[in-house]
Phi, psi and omega in degrees: 000135180285147177259108184301327180290314179294333180278347183275114182301317181301316179298316183290319176297318180296318179296318178295318179299314180300317181296312179294321180297319177299318181295312178300316182300316178299317183292313182291332180297338178298334180247016173080021180235159170273167178302313182296322176297319177298320178299316181298314182294318178297319177302316180291324176297322180289321183270335187091303173207158182197155171282159179299325179296323179291320178296316179300316180295318181292321187266342185082005176278153177289157179297325179292323177293316178300316180299313180297314181291325178297322177299313180298312182297323179292316180301326180263013175064029174275339177217161178247150176242135177222155174293140177283120182296340180269346182205106185298340180279340186259161175241148172258135176255143176215159181298135175274175182301321181295322178293322182299329178289341181260357186308307181300320180292321177299314179292324178296316179297316179297318179295321180297314180294316178299322179296319179295317179296316179300320179294323179290322187261328189088156185300313184296312180295322179295316178301317179294319178299314181298319177297318180295316178298319177300319178296317179297317180296316180294320189249352177025000000 
């Protein structure tokens, strides 16, 4: 007999997401950030600066979540806000001085977590998983 829950892609993706998110949250809490805050900062380190809409697209977070977290990060001097020279209505976010002191640790934590997942799955399975996830994200 088939198990409808095990056959449901959404349930399984959600369960995998919760498990990884708990792991990321534990790791990022060591440096006083949430997983989502860490994602935003890494996105900004990669881009240099970005609009909130770009951060939301890159991280998969909703724009309202990015906005709320950006306020928190800004209040604690992890990021800077500037007017976007191309659009006076928009703001550009960039890493603040406090975030810059954590850059190496953020990348180290991300590498550690990726290494653990890679160790659990192996290179071939991880590559296949990433390709499949990219297809799901693109075609939802």
